[in-house]
Structure formats: structure tokens, C-alpha cells
C-alpha positions as CSV (number, residue, x, y, z in Angstrom):
1,M,-27.2,-14.9,81.3
2,T,-24.5,-17.2,82.6
3,E,-21.8,-16.0,84.9
4,R,-19.2,-17.1,82.3
5,S,-20.8,-15.0,79.6
6,N,-21.0,-12.1,82.0
7,R,-17.2,-12.4,82.7
8,L,-16.4,-12.6,79.0
9,L,-18.4,-9.4,78.3
10,L,-16.6,-7.6,81.1
11,G,-13.3,-8.9,79.8
12,I,-14.1,-7.4,76.4
13,A,-14.9,-4.1,78.2
14,G,-11.6,-4.2,80.0
15,L,-9.7,-4.8,76.8
16,L,-11.3,-1.8,75.2
17,V,-10.4,0.4,78.2
18,V,-6.8,-1.0,78.0
19,S,-6.7,-0.2,74.3
20,G,-7.7,3.4,75.1
21,L,-5.1,3.8,77.7
22,V,-2.4,2.3,75.5
23,H,-3.2,5.0,72.9
24,L,-2.9,7.7,75.6
25,G,0.7,6.4,76.0
26,V,1.2,6.4,72.2
27,F,0.1,10.1,72.2
28,A,2.7,10.9,74.9
29,L,5.5,9.4,72.8
30,D,4.4,10.8,69.4
31,D,4.4,14.3,68.1
32,R,1.0,14.1,66.6
33,P,-1.4,16.8,68.0
34,W,-4.1,16.0,70.5
35,G,-6.9,17.4,68.3
36,G,-7.8,17.0,64.7
37,P,-9.2,14.3,62.5
38,V,-6.2,12.0,62.8
39,S,-5.2,12.5,66.4
40,W,-4.5,9.8,69.0
41,R,-7.3,11.4,71.1
42,K,-9.9,9.4,69.2
43,P,-8.6,5.8,69.9
44,F,-8.0,6.9,73.5
45,T,-11.4,8.4,74.1
46,F,-13.3,5.8,72.1
47,G,-11.6,2.9,73.7
48,L,-12.1,4.3,77.2
49,S,-15.7,5.4,76.6
50,F,-16.9,2.3,74.9
51,G,-15.2,0.0,77.4
52,V,-16.7,1.8,80.4
53,T,-20.1,2.0,78.7
54,L,-20.1,-1.7,77.8
55,A,-19.2,-2.6,81.4
56,A,-21.9,-0.3,82.8
57,V,-24.6,-1.8,80.5
58,V,-23.6,-5.4,81.4
59,W,-23.7,-4.5,85.0
60,L,-27.1,-2.7,84.7
61,A,-28.7,-5.3,82.5
62,R,-28.8,-7.8,85.4
63,R,-31.7,-5.7,86.9
64,L,-33.5,-5.1,83.6
65,D,-36.3,-7.3,82.3
66,V,-35.5,-7.5,78.6
67,P,-36.3,-10.4,76.3
68,G,-33.2,-11.7,74.6
69,R,-31.0,-9.8,77.0
70,S,-27.9,-12.0,76.5
71,T,-28.1,-11.8,72.7
72,L,-28.5,-8.0,72.9
73,L,-25.5,-7.7,75.1
74,W,-23.3,-9.7,72.8
75,V,-24.5,-7.7,69.8
76,F,-23.6,-4.5,71.7
77,A,-20.2,-5.9,72.7
78,I,-19.3,-6.9,69.1
79,D,-20.5,-3.5,67.9
80,C,-18.3,-1.8,70.5
81,V,-15.3,-3.8,69.2
82,V,-16.1,-2.8,65.6
83,E,-16.4,0.9,66.5
84,V,-13.2,1.0,68.5
85,G,-11.4,-1.2,66.0
86,G,-12.4,1.1,63.1
87,I,-11.3,4.2,64.9
88,T,-8.0,2.6,66.0
89,L,-7.2,1.3,62.5
90,Q,-7.7,4.7,60.9
91,A,-5.6,6.4,63.6
92,W,-2.7,4.1,62.8
93,R,-3.2,4.7,59.1
94,H,-3.2,8.5,59.6
95,Q,-6.7,8.6,58.1
96,P,-9.9,10.3,59.4
97,S,-12.3,7.7,60.6
98,H,-15.8,9.1,60.1
99,L,-17.1,10.5,56.8
100,N,-13.9,9.5,55.0
101,T,-14.7,8.0,51.5
102,S,-11.4,8.9,49.8
103,T,-10.5,5.2,49.1
104,P,-12.4,1.9,49.1
105,L,-10.9,0.9,52.4
106,N,-11.7,4.3,54.0
107,T,-15.2,4.0,52.7
108,A,-15.6,0.5,54.1
109,V,-14.4,1.7,57.6
110,A,-16.6,4.8,57.5
111,M,-19.7,2.8,56.5
112,S,-19.0,0.1,59.2
113,L,-18.8,2.9,61.8
114,A,-22.1,4.4,60.5
115,V,-23.9,1.1,60.5
116,G,-22.4,0.4,64.0
117,G,-23.8,3.6,65.2
118,G,-27.3,2.6,64.0
119,V,-26.9,-0.8,65.8
120,L,-25.9,1.1,69.0
121,I,-29.0,3.2,68.9
122,L,-31.2,0.2,68.2
123,V,-29.8,-2.1,70.9
124,L,-29.4,0.5,73.6
125,G,-32.8,1.8,72.7
126,I,-34.3,-1.5,73.6
127,F,-32.7,-1.4,77.0
128,A,-33.7,2.2,77.4
129,V,-37.3,1.5,76.7
130,A,-37.3,-1.2,79.4
131,A,-35.7,1.2,81.9
132,V,-38.0,4.1,81.1
133,R,-41.0,1.7,81.5
134,G,-39.7,0.8,85.0
135,R,-39.0,-2.9,84.1
136,T,-36.3,-3.1,86.8
137,T,-35.7,-5.3,89.8
138,G,-35.1,-2.8,92.5
139,G,-36.7,-0.1,94.6
140,P,-38.0,3.3,93.4
141,S,-34.6,4.9,93.5
142,T,-33.1,2.2,91.3
143,E,-36.0,2.6,88.9
144,A,-35.4,6.4,88.8
145,A,-31.6,6.1,88.4
146,Y,-32.0,3.6,85.5
147,R,-34.7,5.6,83.8
148,A,-32.6,8.8,83.9
149,G,-29.4,7.1,83.1
150,F,-30.7,5.4,80.0
151,A,-32.6,8.4,78.8
152,L,-29.4,10.4,79.0
153,L,-27.6,7.7,77.1
154,I,-30.1,7.9,74.3
155,V,-29.7,11.7,74.2
156,G,-25.9,11.1,73.9
157,L,-26.4,8.7,71.0
158,L,-28.7,11.0,69.2
159,S,-26.3,13.9,69.7
160,G,-23.6,11.7,68.1
161,A,-25.9,11.1,65.1
162,A,-26.6,14.8,64.8
163,M,-22.8,15.4,64.7
164,I,-22.4,12.9,61.9
165,A,-25.3,14.4,60.0
166,R,-23.8,17.9,60.3
167,G,-20.4,16.6,59.2
168,S,-22.0,14.9,56.2
169,I,-23.5,18.2,55.1
170,A,-20.1,20.0,55.5
171,R,-18.4,17.3,53.5
172,A,-21.0,17.6,50.7
173,D,-20.1,21.3,50.5
174,A,-16.5,20.2,49.7
175,N,-14.9,21.5,52.8
176,T,-11.4,20.3,53.9
177,A,-11.0,17.4,56.3
178,D,-10.0,19.8,59.1
179,V,-13.2,22.0,58.6
180,V,-15.4,18.9,58.4
181,Y,-13.9,17.5,61.6
182,R,-14.3,20.9,63.4
183,V,-17.9,21.2,62.3
184,T,-18.8,17.6,63.1
185,G,-17.7,17.9,66.7
186,F,-20.0,20.9,67.5
187,V,-21.6,19.2,70.5
188,K,-18.9,16.6,71.4
189,D,-18.6,17.6,75.0
190,F,-22.3,17.3,75.5
191,H,-22.2,14.0,73.7
192,G,-19.6,12.7,76.1
193,V,-21.4,13.9,79.3
194,T,-24.8,12.5,78.4
195,L,-23.4,9.1,77.3
196,H,-22.0,8.4,80.8
197,G,-25.0,9.3,82.9
198,V,-26.0,5.7,82.5
199,L,-23.0,4.8,84.7
200,V,-23.0,7.8,87.1
201,L,-26.6,7.8,88.3
202,P,-27.1,4.1,88.9
203,A,-23.7,4.0,90.6
204,I,-24.9,6.7,93.0
205,D,-28.0,4.6,93.8
206,W,-25.8,1.5,94.3
207,I,-23.5,3.3,96.7
208,L,-26.4,4.7,98.7
209,E,-28.0,1.2,98.8
210,R,-24.7,-0.3,100.1
211,L,-24.4,2.5,102.7
212,G,-27.8,1.4,104.0
213,T,-29.6,4.7,103.1
214,E,-33.3,4.6,103.8
215,P,-35.3,4.0,100.6
216,A,-37.2,7.3,100.6
217,R,-34.0,9.3,101.3
218,R,-32.2,7.4,98.6
219,L,-34.9,8.3,96.1
220,T,-34.6,12.0,97.0
221,L,-30.8,11.9,96.6
222,V,-31.0,10.1,93.2
223,R,-33.5,12.7,92.0
224,S,-31.3,15.5,93.2
225,A,-28.3,13.9,91.5
226,T,-30.3,13.5,88.3
227,T,-31.3,17.2,88.3
228,A,-27.7,18.2,88.9
229,Y,-26.5,16.0,86.1
230,V,-29.0,17.3,83.7
231,L,-28.1,20.9,84.6
232,V,-24.4,20.2,84.1
233,A,-25.2,18.6,80.7
234,L,-27.2,21.6,79.6
235,G,-24.4,23.9,80.7
236,V,-22.0,21.9,78.6
237,L,-24.3,22.0,75.7
238,A,-24.5,25.8,75.9
239,L,-20.8,26.1,76.0
240,D,-20.5,23.7,73.0
241,L,-22.9,25.8,71.0
242,V,-21.2,29.1,71.9
243,R,-17.9,27.7,70.7
244,A,-19.4,26.3,67.5
245,F,-21.5,29.3,66.5
């Protein structure tokens, strides 16, 4: 991948983060509630999360041996824009984004988000397979951080798919939009925590490397950080399930 392409991808990531922060400002100026199916929370969190995740994957991909890496990153970047764009459009239209088929436009947005979710799982799954197989350029601690980070990312994506599936069942039972939204988000905190392990764990390894930490010690610390992160994620999952059921 060329340096110019790399900068463009990071620029897109930055714009997504800015978009999220702008909507945090919109929330501060508007009287719309923080929660609910048409809240400003969604464009804020999606813009921030997708931007940070895109930047993280672009950064990490430099050490991953993946055929067609540049193409996959661009597909991922475009998909991130589609996802955040759909969420943002619906927020400004005062319409729920996911599972909303009340009009042709709402259906088109909901379907694009659903297809985009499938693309996310496919593309990031390819990177995750490479990471889990240890196809990284780096020492044992880097390999461990990448393996755990991408594994957590896939768990996060699958938990997102599980939420959409549960919401689809609730919608089929003719529940109101508020009920569908509440049911859909039954593991949303766990979803958020697991998605960002792909940034946190490799960042810990990178910091330790820059500090000159001895490789064996770095591996031990990365493994400890991974264990702690997984325990936190499981704790968050337990809390999510207690609240939901």
C-alpha cells in the first residue's frame, strides 16, 4: 500500500471521528433524548467508533500478511462511510436506522446497513484469520496482541449481528419501535467493548516496544492485558444480560 493511500484512509477515519463529535455537539444543543431509536447518540457513537476502528485497522494492517490488503482496506473504508452515513441520515430524518421498513427510503437505508454489516464481517474476518494464524511481522508479543485484538473484534461483530437478529424477531412480533430498539440493544455495551480490543491490545504492545521493554517481558504483559480485557468484557456481558432479562 502506498503512503498516499494510507494517508487518505486515515483522513477518512478522521472525518468519521469529526462527524461523531459534531453530533455530540448537536445533542448538546437539541432537546432530543440521549437514548432511544432516533437519538443523537447513534451518529455520535457510530461516527466515533467506526472512525477509530478504521484508523486502527489501517495501522495494524501494515504488519499483516494479507493478499489484496489495499483493496480490502478500501472496501472496509467505503463500508464504514456507508454505515455512518446511513445512521446519520436517519438521525436527521428522525427515523430509526436499523430494522425500519416503514417507507421505501427507510427500507433502502436499513438494507444497506444490513448488507454493510455483512461486508464488515467478511472483510475484517479475512484480517482476523491472518492475525489468528500469526501472519504478522513482529515478535511474539505483537503476534499475541494482534491475535487477541482481532478475535475480540470478530466477537464484537457477531454480537452486533445477534442484536440485529433479536431485533428482527421483536419487529416480526409487531412490537413498537421503542420496544424493538430496547430489545435489539441487549448486549450493546459488550458489543462496544469487544470491538475496540483491536486497538487497545496492539497499542499496549506498541507502547511497550517503544519503551524498550524486553521481548519476553512484553509478551507476559500483553498476555496479562489480554486476560484483563477479556474478564472486563465478560463482566460487561453479564451486566448487559442482567439488565436485559
